[in-house]
C-alpha positions, 0 to 999 in steps of 0.5 A: 061641600056640594051635597045637601042631606034630603032629610035635614038639609045638612051640607055634606061632602060629595062622597059622604055617607048618606044619612050619617048626619041625621040617621036618615031622618031619625034624629031631629034637632031644634033649629039653631038659636041666634047667638047672643051678643057680642057673638052675633055681631062678630059672626054677621060682620057688623063688629069692627073686629069681625074680620079678625075674629072670623080669620082666627075662629079655629084658634079661639075654638081650640082654646076651649077644646079640652076633654078627658077620659076615665079608666080603672087604675091597675097597680102592678108592683115592680113595673114602670108606671103605665096606663092600661085601658081595656074596653070602651073609652068614654070621653068626659066633660063636665059643666062649665061651672062646678056644683058647690060640693065638687072640685073644679075639673076639666075646663073649669080650672080656667074660669076661676072668677065664675 
């Protein structure tokens, strides 16, 4: 990663499309906030577990990488069950905590004590 976007200062690969990160300056994001504790100390190296955390950060991130997609159900009698999707696929993800009147869905099923 050797190229820096002239609009948003994103670090990019050498042949990456110009302006793809921020639509050539049309998209403005707020600056990143300082992460809360204990994440801040894990990232900045001041925690005894920082080295292990940074070496395995992708594994920890992948623990929460879940999504689902919605589609209309098509039932055809006499055939093996299949999944038919036509049109646009939308990836769905919900809140980390469900509202009181909704069932748990997506990643919420793993956080049962919230």
